[in-house]
C-alpha positions in Angstrom: 36.4 50.0 -72.1 39.4 52.2 -71.2 43.0 51.5 -72.6 44.2 50.5 -69.1 41.4 48.1 -68.3 41.9 46.5 -71.8 45.6 46.2 -71.0 45.0 44.7 -67.6 42.4 42.1 -69.0 44.8 41.1 -71.9 47.6 40.6 -69.4 45.3 38.7 -66.8 44.0 36.5 -69.8 47.5 35.4 -70.8 48.4 34.6 -67.1 45.2 32.6 -66.6 45.9 30.4 -69.6 49.7 29.8 -69.0 49.6 29.6 -65.5 46.7 26.9 -65.3 48.3 24.8 -67.7 51.6 24.8 -66.0 49.7 24.4 -62.6 48.4 21.1 -64.1 51.9 19.9 -64.7 53.0 20.9 -61.4 50.2 19.6 -59.3 50.3 16.2 -60.6 54.1 16.0 -60.6 53.9 16.9 -56.9 51.3 14.3 -56.4 53.6 11.7 -57.9 56.4 12.9 -55.6 58.5 14.5 -58.2 60.6 17.4 -57.2 59.4 20.6 -59.2 62.5 22.8 -59.5 60.9 25.7 -60.9 57.3 26.8 -61.9 58.0 29.7 -64.8 55.7 31.9 -66.6 57.4 33.1 -69.7 60.8 32.3 -71.3 64.3 34.0 -71.3 65.7 36.2 -68.5 64.3 36.3 -65.1 62.2 39.4 -64.1 61.0 38.1 -60.7 62.0 35.2 -58.8 60.7 33.7 -55.5 61.4 30.5 -53.8 58.5 28.9 -51.6 59.3 25.3 -50.3 61.1 23.2 -52.8 59.9 25.0 -55.8 61.2 28.5 -57.3 58.4 30.6 -58.9 59.8 32.8 -61.8 58.4 35.5 -64.2 60.4 35.6 -67.2 60.9 38.2 -70.1 59.3 36.7 -73.0 55.5 36.1 -72.6 55.2 33.3 -75.1 54.3 30.4 -72.8 55.8 28.8 -69.5 57.3 25.6 -68.1 57.6 23.5 -65.0 61.1 22.1 -64.7 61.2 18.8 -62.9 64.3 17.0 -61.4 65.8 14.5 -63.8 64.2 16.2 -66.7 67.4 18.1 -67.6 71.0 17.8 -66.8 72.0 19.4 -63.3 74.3 22.2 -63.6 75.8 21.7 -60.3 77.7 18.6 -59.5 80.0 17.4 -56.7 82.9 15.4 -57.8 85.3 13.0 -55.9 88.5 15.0 -55.2 86.7 18.1 -55.0 87.3 20.3 -51.8 83.8 21.3 -50.1 82.4 22.4 -46.9 79.6 20.3 -45.1 77.0 21.8 -42.7 75.6 19.1 -40.5 72.4 19.1 -38.6 71.1 16.1 -36.5 73.7 13.9 -38.0 72.7 14.8 -41.5 74.1 17.0 -44.3 71.9 19.9 -45.1 74.2 22.1 -46.8 77.1 21.2 -49.4 79.1 24.4 -50.1 81.4 24.5 -53.2 82.9 27.9 -53.2 84.1 30.7 -50.6 84.7 27.9 -48.4 87.1 29.9 -46.0 84.0 32.3 -45.2 81.8 29.5 -44.1 81.5 28.9 -40.3 80.2 25.8 -38.4 81.1 23.5 -41.3 83.3 20.5 -41.8 85.8 21.2 -44.7 87.6 18.4 -46.6 88.2 16.4 -49.9 85.5 14.3 -51.3 86.5 10.7 -51.5 83.1 9.4 -52.5 79.5 10.3 -52.7 76.1 9.1 -53.8 73.4 12.0 -53.8 70.7 9.8 -55.7 70.5 6.3 -54.0 72.8 6.0 -50.9 72.6 9.5 -49.9 76.0 9.9 -48.3 79.4 11.7 -48.8 82.8 10.6 -47.5 85.3 13.3 -46.8 89.0 13.3 -46.0 89.3 15.9 -43.3 93.1 16.4 -42.6 93.8 12.6 -43.1 90.8 11.5 -41.5 88.0 9.8 -43.4 84.6 10.6 -42.3 81.4 9.4 -43.8 78.2 11.6 -43.3 74.6 10.8 -44.2 73.1 13.3 -46.5 69.4 14.7 -46.0 67.0 14.1 -48.9 66.3 17.8 -49.1 70.2 18.8 -48.7 71.1 21.9 -50.8 74.3 22.4 -52.8 75.4 26.0 -52.9 77.8 27.4 -55.6 78.2 31.1 -56.7 75.2 32.2 -54.6 72.8 29.7 -56.0 71.2 26.9 -54.0 70.2 23.5 -55.8 68.3 20.9 -54.0 69.5 17.5 -54.5 67.4 14.9 -56.2 67.0 11.5 -54.8 66.2 8.8 -57.4 62.7 8.5 -56.1 62.2 12.2 -56.6 63.3 12.4 -60.3 60.8 12.4 -63.4 62.4 9.5 -65.3 62.2 7.1 -62.4 58.4 7.4 -61.7 56.0 4.8 -63.5 54.9 5.4 -67.2 51.3 6.2 -65.9 52.6 8.8 -63.3 54.9 10.5 -65.9 52.1 10.5 -68.5 49.6 12.1 -66.1 51.9 14.9 -65.2 52.4 15.6 -68.9 48.7 15.2 -69.9 47.4 17.3 -67.0 48.7 20.5 -68.5 46.4 20.3 -71.7 43.5 18.9 -69.5 43.5 22.0 -67.3 43.1 24.3 -70.6 40.4 22.0 -71.7 38.6 22.5 -68.3 39.3 26.2 -68.3 37.7 26.6 -71.9 34.6 24.7 -70.6 34.2 26.9 -67.6 34.8 30.1 -69.8 32.2 29.2 -72.3 29.7 28.6 -69.4 30.6 32.0 -68.0 30.2 33.6 -71.5 26.8 32.2 -71.8 25.8 33.5 -68.2 27.1 36.9 -69.0 25.6 37.3 -72.5 22.3 35.4 -71.5 19.9 33.5 -73.8 17.7 35.0 -76.3 14.1 35.2 -75.0 11.4 33.5 -77.2 8.9 35.8 -78.7 10.9 39.0 -77.7 9.1 42.2 -77.8 12.2 44.4 -77.8 15.4 44.9 -80.0 18.4 46.3 -78.2 21.8 47.4 -79.3 24.4 44.9 -78.1 27.5 46.4 -79.7 28.2 49.6 -81.7 31.1 49.4 -84.3 33.8 52.0 -83.8 33.8 54.9 -86.2 30.6 53.5 -88.1 27.7 55.5 -88.9 25.8 54.5 -85.7 28.7 55.5 -83.4 29.0 58.9 -85.3 25.2 59.6 -85.0 25.0 58.8 -81.3 23.6 55.5 -81.0 25.1 53.5 -77.9 25.3 50.0 -76.7 22.2 49.4 -74.6 19.8 51.5 -76.5 16.3 50.0 -77.2 15.3 50.5 -80.6 11.5 51.5 -80.8 11.0 52.7 -84.3 12.7 53.5 -87.7 11.1 56.1 -89.9 8.0 56.1 -87.6 7.3 52.4 -88.0 7.5 50.6 -84.6 9.9 47.8 -84.7 8.7 45.7 -81.5 10.8 42.5 -81.3 11.2 41.8 -85.0 15.0 41.9 -85.5 14.9 40.8 -89.1 12.4 43.5 -90.0 14.9 45.9 -88.4 17.7 44.9 -90.3 15.7 44.8 -93.7 14.7 48.4 -93.1 18.1 49.6 -92.5 19.6 47.6 -95.4 16.9 49.0 -97.7 18.1 52.5 -97.0 21.6 52.3 -98.2 22.9 56.0 -98.6 19.5 57.4 -97.4 19.0 59.0 -94.1 16.9 57.1 -91.5 15.1 58.4 -88.5 15.6 56.0 -85.4 13.9 56.5 -82.2 15.8 54.8 -79.2 14.9 54.4 -75.5 17.8 55.2 -73.3 17.4 54.8 -69.5 13.6 55.7 -70.0 14.0 58.6 -72.3 13.2 58.5 -76.1 15.7 60.0 -78.4 15.3 60.7 -82.0 18.6 59.8 -83.9 19.3 60.5 -87.7 21.6 58.1 -89.2 22.7 57.2 -92.9 23.6 53.5 -93.7 26.6 52.9 -95.6 25.9 53.4 -99.4 27.6 50.3 -100.4 26.8 47.8 -97.6 23.6 49.4 -96.3 24.8 48.9 -92.6 25.2 51.4 -89.9 27.6 49.1 -87.6 25.5 47.8 -84.9 24.9 44.3 -83.5 21.1 44.0 -82.6 19.9 41.5 -80.2 16.5 40.6 -78.6 15.6 40.5 -74.9 17.8 37.9 -73.1 17.2 35.8 -70.1 19.3 33.9 -67.8 20.3 30.5 -68.8 19.4 27.3 -66.7 22.3 25.0 -65.3 21.8 22.4 -67.7 21.3 24.8 -70.5 24.7 26.2 -69.7 26.4 22.9 -69.5 25.1 21.7 -72.8 26.0 25.2 -74.4 29.7 24.6 -73.1 30.0 21.0 -74.4 28.5 22.0 -78.0 30.8 25.1 -78.2 33.8 22.8 -77.2 32.8 20.3 -80.0 32.2 23.0 -82.6 35.2 25.0 -81.9 37.4 21.9 -82.0 36.3 21.0 -85.4 37.0 24.6 -86.6 40.6 24.4 -85.1 41.2 21.0 -86.8 40.0 22.5 -90.2 42.2 25.4 -89.5 45.3 23.1 -89.0 44.4 21.2 -92.5 44.1 24.4 -94.3 47.5 25.6 -93.0 49.0 22.4 -94.1 47.5 22.3 -97.3 47.8 26.0 -98.3 50.7 27.3 -96.1 50.8 31.0 -95.9 52.9 32.8 -93.4 50.4 35.5 -93.1 47.9 32.9 -91.9 50.2 32.1 -88.8 49.7 34.4 -85.9 52.4 34.9 -83.2 52.3 36.6 -79.9 52.0 40.2 -81.5 49.1 39.3 -83.6 47.3 37.3 -80.8 47.8 40.4 -78.6 46.5 42.8 -81.2 43.4 40.4 -81.9 42.8 40.1 -78.0 43.0 43.9 -77.5 40.3 44.5 -80.3 38.1 42.0 -78.7 38.7 43.2 -75.2 37.3 46.7 -76.4 33.9 44.7 -77.1 33.3 43.9 -73.5 34.1 41.2 -71.0 31.8 38.7 -72.3 33.4 38.7 -75.7 36.8 38.5 -74.2 35.6 35.6 -72.0 34.7 33.8 -75.1 37.7 34.5 -76.8 39.8 33.3 -73.9 37.9 30.1 -73.9 38.5 29.4 -77.7 42.3 30.3 -76.9 42.4 27.9 -74.0 40.8 25.2 -76.3 43.5 25.9 -78.8 46.4 25.8 -76.6 45.1 22.3 -75.2 44.8 20.8 -78.5 48.0 22.3 -79.9 50.1 21.1 -77.1 48.9 17.6 -77.6 50.2 17.5 -81.2 53.1 15.2 -81.7 55.5 18.0 -82.3 58.8 17.7 -80.6 59.2 19.8 -77.5 55.4 19.8 -77.0 53.3 17.7 -74.4 52.2 15.5 -77.4 55.7 14.4 -78.4 56.5 13.7 -74.6 53.3 11.6 -74.4 54.4 9.8 -77.6 57.6 8.9 -76.2 55.9 7.6 -73.1 53.7 5.6 -75.1 56.6 3.8 -77.0 58.3 3.1 -73.7 54.8 1.4 -72.6 54.7 -0.8 -75.7 58.5 -1.6 -75.7 58.7 -2.2 -72.0 61.8 0.1 -71.8 62.4 3.7 -72.3 63.7 5.5 -75.2 67.5 6.4 -75.1 67.1 9.5 -72.8 69.9 11.3 -74.8 68.2 10.6 -78.0 64.8 11.9 -76.5 66.3 15.0 -75.2 68.0 15.8 -78.4 64.6 15.5 -80.3 63.0 17.8 -77.8 65.9 20.3 -78.0 65.8 20.5 -81.7 62.0 20.9 -81.8 62.2 23.5 -79.1 64.8 25.5 -81.4 62.6 25.0 -84.4 59.6 26.3 -82.5 61.6 29.3 -81.3 62.7 30.1 -84.8 59.2 30.0 -86.2 58.2 32.0 -83.5 60.7 34.7 -84.3 59.8 34.7 -87.8 56.1 34.8 -87.2 56.6 37.7 -84.7 58.6 39.7 -87.3 56.0 39.3 -89.8 53.4 40.4 -87.3 55.2 43.5 -86.8 55.8 44.2 -90.3 52.1 43.8 -90.9 51.3 46.3 -88.0 53.8 48.7 -89.5 52.4 48.5 -93.0 48.8 48.8 -91.7 
């Protein structure tokens, strides 16, 4: 697989994992009637931005995740205050635009001093226009324009915090759920692409050749059918083939392979220490059935979940910074796996998707699990936790996660340089 193809597949995998997670938040927030202000892939400065409907879709510089910004989750930057001079654009007896600057350049507007307003419940604004007090109804989707930026108002019934606990919990939980669904689908696709070993196989094939290993250097290729070793037929006995190779550590072997119907004699010498030539042999494969595929996906989900939690336990018990992989290390591993083929990359993407779903449900501040924990407390107490305190917890948690990410990324880069 070429470098360009590997790079494109790696980028696509990242977008798939992050986008589907954020789409889960986005979809169920919209279903609940919450105003979604931004759907972002990445963090940091914007690289690309387009607005469609009520939502702005952005691509940001740092490819370390994404977010869906819902109305009411964070303080609004643009506010209109009594005593402020503004310009209003009115259509069908409702305010559709509220301009806060460059008022002299606005045409077809009503200019005046704000006496009172309510952009959440009453949806009105009262202006003093040259001594005359005028009250205007405000459209639920009215825009506030300041410094060239448009911000849609968020009536109380469109804000995250004023939805039911169930609606908010579903909007948060849907992100990790999408990762679980994606993992299940990817594990199924892997099995379909890879196939299932055929019982009583009569042939042994090469499924993968390790780079720079003796097999590659001698000319053995992926897909070769191994017919004999030192004149002895192999048939479908994979174990016998491995034993013959291991028994000839440091000694030349004569392997005959069938490649596209042509028999090719190849001389290869197994490594003198390991007794290996750097191949992954497999028997004949068959296409899996539907139930077989579903069972495989489910079993793989369970097995990988166990391994992920075992990894968490080991990390807590014997913490070592070198065991923590950041974006750089993850990308490096992904590139190495992508070079093995689309099937292996699909399996790896499934594992990463499952990991992201589980990790996001951990009760760590700023993650989905922490937000669900606060919603659980609200359900038990019958009233929400102080929003300012909750916001502070998430802010501190996010800052700590970013700091850890910086440290881990630095460690990854140092490791790459050393290697």
